[in-house]
C-alpha positions in Angstrom: -11.7 58.3 -100.1 -11.7 58.7 -96.4 -15.4 57.8 -96.3 -14.8 54.6 -98.2 -12.2 53.5 -95.6 -14.4 54.5 -92.7 -17.4 52.6 -94.2 -15.4 49.4 -94.9 -13.8 49.6 -91.4 -17.1 50.0 -89.8 -18.6 47.0 -91.7 -15.6 44.9 -90.9 -15.9 45.8 -87.2 -19.6 44.8 -87.2 -18.6 41.5 -88.9 -15.9 41.1 -86.2 -18.5 41.5 -83.5 -20.8 39.0 -85.2 -18.0 36.6 -85.9 -18.7 34.7 -82.7 -21.8 33.3 -84.5 -20.1 32.8 -87.9 -17.5 30.1 -88.4 -16.4 31.7 -91.8 -15.4 35.1 -90.3 -11.9 34.4 -89.1 -9.3 37.1 -88.6 -7.7 36.4 -91.9 -11.0 36.5 -93.7 -11.9 39.9 -92.1 -8.6 41.4 -93.1 -8.9 40.2 -96.7 -12.5 41.3 -96.7 -11.6 44.8 -95.6 -8.6 45.1 -98.0 -10.5 43.7 -101.0 -13.6 45.8 -100.4 -11.6 49.0 -99.9 -9.6 48.5 -103.1 -12.7 47.6 -105.2 -14.6 50.7 -103.9 -11.7 53.1 -104.4 -11.0 51.8 -108.0 -14.8 52.0 -108.8 -14.9 55.5 -107.6 -11.8 56.5 -109.6 -13.3 54.8 -112.7 -16.6 56.7 -112.2 -14.7 60.0 -111.9 -12.7 59.2 -115.1 -15.9 58.5 -117.1 -17.5 61.7 -115.9 -14.4 63.7 -116.7 -14.3 62.2 -120.2 -18.0 62.9 -120.8 -18.0 66.4 -119.4 -14.9 67.5 -121.3 -16.8 66.6 -124.5 -20.0 68.5 -123.6 -22.1 65.7 -122.1 -23.7 65.5 -118.7 -23.5 69.2 -118.1 -25.7 71.3 -115.7 -26.9 74.8 -116.8 -26.2 77.5 -114.2 -26.7 81.2 -113.8 -24.0 83.2 -112.1 -25.2 86.1 -110.0 -22.9 88.7 -108.4 -21.5 92.2 -108.8 -18.5 93.8 -110.5 -15.6 92.0 -112.1 -15.9 89.1 -109.7 -19.0 87.7 -111.3 -17.4 87.8 -114.8 -14.2 86.2 -113.5 -16.1 83.5 -111.8 -18.2 82.7 -114.9 -15.0 82.6 -117.0 -13.3 80.2 -114.5 -16.4 77.9 -114.5 -16.5 77.9 -118.3 -12.8 77.2 -118.6 -13.0 74.2 -116.2 -15.2 71.9 -118.3 -14.6 68.8 -116.2 -16.7 70.4 -113.4 -19.9 69.7 -115.4 -21.3 73.3 -115.5 -22.4 75.4 -118.4 -22.9 79.1 -117.7 -26.2 80.1 -119.4 -26.3 83.7 -118.1 -24.4 86.1 -116.0 -26.4 88.5 -113.9 -24.3 91.5 -112.7 -26.2 93.3 -109.9 -24.1 96.4 -110.3 -25.7 97.0 -113.8 -29.3 96.5 -112.6 
């Protein structure tokens, strides 16, 4: 979210510098432009995250991964990843280096 506000502020700043040449770019216009652009981008990002959460919780748009580690840690990590379906990962295999 911070990146969105940084980007819209930077673009608005560039428009402010160029506003000498543009009659349309008044102070009110630039404030409304910044506000509207920020809100639309934040809402769009939130909607995208919601769609991904919905799809991933139903088994769609998943990435297959292999978890490599040793001891109980690797099993605990794999279980944690499997339990959190909204992350978008499916554990295909667990490689425990202690057993090798």
